[in-house]
Residue, then its C-alpha position, 0 to 999 in steps of 0.5 A: m305717139a309722135r309729138i309735134p316739135h316746136f318751130k322756130n317760125e312759120e316757114e319751118e312749120a309749114d315745111f313740116w307740115s308739107n311733109h308730115s300728115l296731121m293724122d300721124y300727130i292727132d293725138d298730140t293735139e287738143p280741141v279747140e272751141i271757135e265762135i263764128d260771127p253770126r253774119l259769117r255763118q249767115r253768108i256761108r249758109a246762103r252760098i251753101r243753099a245757092q249751090k246745086r249738087i249734080t252727077l257726072r259720069l266719068d271713065r274710071r282712068q279719068i278718075i284716077a288721073a284727076k285724083n292723082i293731080a289732085a293729089a299732086n297739088g294738095i287739093p281734094c279731087k272735088t275741089l280740082f273738078q270745081k276748079w277745072i269748071v270755073e276755069g272752062i266756063k271762064k274760058e268759053r266766055g272769053r270767046l263769046 
């Protein structure tokens, strides 16, 4: 089992986690109870309800390329697609 080292500062910790996976240290962690403010919980639920699911068909090579780009940026592929869509909408609105 790998042990999480003690860090001198946040910069050292950020550098460590940018090069290591939490999954390699999961046995060295403890569960934490958190409480979410009820107003925040309502805002989150409202935001989720306002979203609609869509399906896109893409070429396998496009999906692989997007996954590679997402991985290189350290974000999930779905997040990358959402970012691209938002950027595309902003760009097109600017042309109107």
